[in-house]
C-alpha positions in Angstrom: 13.9 -8.4 13.6 10.9 -9.5 11.5 13.0 -12.3 10.1 14.3 -13.4 13.5 10.7 -13.6 14.9 9.5 -15.5 11.8 7.0 -12.8 10.9 8.2 -11.8 7.4 5.8 -12.8 4.7 3.3 -14.1 7.3 2.4 -11.0 9.3 5.0 -8.4 8.2 5.3 -7.7 4.5 8.0 -5.5 2.8 7.1 -4.3 -0.7 8.5 -1.9 -3.2 6.5 1.2 -4.1 2.8 0.3 -4.6 1.2 1.6 -7.8 -1.6 4.2 -7.0 -4.4 2.1 -8.5 -3.4 -0.9 -6.3 -3.3 0.9 -2.9 -6.9 0.3 -2.1 -6.4 -3.4 -1.7 -3.5 -2.9 0.7 -5.3 -0.2 2.7 -8.5 -2.3 3.1 -6.5 -5.3 4.4 -4.4 -3.2 6.8 -4.9 -2.9 10.6 -3.2 0.4 11.1 -1.8 3.3 9.0 1.6 4.7 9.9 2.9 8.1 8.8 6.2 8.8 10.5 8.4 11.7 9.6 11.4 13.6 10.9 11.3 17.1 12.5 11.7 19.2 9.3 10.2 22.3 7.8 8.7 20.1 5.1 6.8 18.2 7.8 5.1 21.3 9.1 4.1 22.8 5.7 3.3 19.7 3.7 0.1 17.8 4.0 0.5 14.0 4.3 -1.9 12.7 1.7 -1.4 9.1 2.9 -3.3 10.2 6.0 -6.3 10.9 3.7 -5.9 7.4 2.3 -6.0 6.0 5.8 -9.1 8.1 6.6 -10.7 6.8 3.4 -10.0 3.2 4.5 -11.1 3.9 8.1 -7.8 2.9 9.5 -6.5 3.8 13.0 -3.5 6.1 12.4 -0.2 6.5 14.1 1.5 9.7 13.1 4.4 11.8 14.2 3.5 15.3 15.5 4.1 18.6 13.8 1.6 19.2 11.0 -2.1 19.6 10.3 -2.5 15.9 9.5 -1.3 14.9 13.0 -3.5 17.6 14.5 -6.5 16.0 12.6 -5.6 12.6 14.0 -5.5 14.0 17.6 -8.5 16.2 17.2 -10.8 13.4 15.9 -9.3 10.6 18.0 -8.3 8.6 14.9 -5.3 7.0 16.5 -2.1 8.1 18.2 0.3 11.0 17.7 3.9 10.3 18.7 7.1 12.4 19.0 9.7 12.5 16.3 12.1 9.5 16.3 10.3 8.0 19.3 10.8 4.3 18.6 9.5 3.1 22.0 6.5 5.5 21.6 5.6 4.1 18.2 5.9 0.5 19.5 3.7 1.4 22.5 1.1 3.1 20.2 1.0 0.0 17.9 0.5 -2.4 20.7 -2.0 -0.1 22.4 -4.1 0.5 19.3 -4.1 -3.2 18.2 -5.4 -4.1 21.7 -8.5 -2.0 21.5 -11.5 -4.2 20.5 -13.3 -3.1 17.3 -11.0 0.0 16.9 -11.1 -0.1 13.1 -14.9 0.0 13.2 -14.9 2.8 15.8 -12.4 4.9 13.7 -14.5 4.1 10.6 -17.5 5.7 12.3 -15.5 8.7 13.4 -14.2 9.4 9.9 -17.5 9.2 8.2 -18.1 12.9 8.9 -14.6 13.8 7.8 -14.7 12.2 4.4 -16.9 14.7 2.7 -14.8 17.6 4.0 -11.7 16.2 2.2 -13.2 15.3 -1.2 -11.9 17.1 -4.2 -15.2 18.9 -4.7 -14.6 20.5 -1.3 -10.9 21.0 -1.1 -10.7 22.7 -4.5 -13.6 25.0 -3.9 -11.5 28.1 -3.0 -9.3 27.6 -6.1 -12.4 27.1 -8.4 -14.0 30.2 -6.9 -10.9 32.3 -7.5 -10.6 31.0 -11.1 -14.2 31.9 -11.8 -13.8 35.3 -10.3 -10.1 36.4 -10.1 -9.2 39.4 -8.1 -6.0 41.1 -7.0 -4.8 40.6 -3.4 -6.1 43.3 -1.1 -2.6 44.5 -0.2 -1.4 44.7 -3.8 -1.4 48.5 -4.1 0.2 49.0 -0.7 3.6 47.5 -1.5 6.2 49.4 -3.4 8.1 47.6 -6.1 11.8 47.0 -5.8 14.0 46.7 -8.8 17.6 46.1 -8.8 19.5 46.9 -11.9 21.5 44.1 -13.5 24.8 45.1 -11.9 23.3 45.2 -8.4 21.6 41.8 -8.8 24.8 40.2 -10.2 26.8 41.5 -7.2 24.2 40.1 -4.7 23.8 36.7 -6.4 27.5 36.0 -7.0 27.8 34.9 -3.4 27.3 31.1 -3.3 25.4 29.8 -0.3 27.5 27.6 2.0 24.7 25.1 2.6 21.4 23.9 1.3 19.6 26.1 3.8 17.9 29.4 2.8 20.7 31.8 1.8 20.0 34.5 4.3 23.1 36.4 3.4 21.8 36.9 -0.2 18.4 37.9 1.1 20.0 40.4 3.5 22.2 41.8 0.8 19.2 42.4 -1.4 17.4 44.2 1.4 20.5 46.3 2.1 21.1 47.1 -1.5 17.5 48.1 -2.2 18.2 51.4 -0.6 14.7 51.7 0.9 12.9 51.1 -2.4 10.5 48.5 -0.8 
């Protein structure tokens, strides 16, 4: 479509993977940041670091729903959150955001308070604190250890999962074979 409309290499650019140390130039020249993903478990539990790059650059963001990064976009009015695989919704969001005068400046002002919160010195603070003063989990002594002997483990593990999903049958077999030793 970009070719048909004569936009390629004038307004729409397709590149290979951009080296990390060159991303700043692209981000600072961009008008919007897009982070679109499918509805998948990885979406919910991963953090989309590119959104932090967009925040750093003060870009308005269009993101699919379903994770903490999209919640951040919505909560701080940094752009638009769309449904998974909603092509018309993405197109509408692009046109709507590009039509707002001075949006990049407004988003830049909104993110100024967020930037310190997501700097390494802040995000790593809990890990650094733990490393400086390690401690056991509060529930450590409350759980009973389970040990399967080699024969039991081999019997449970020999079943090959039928798909790439979590092998629930193996998990359930381990629970059943533990004979209450949790």
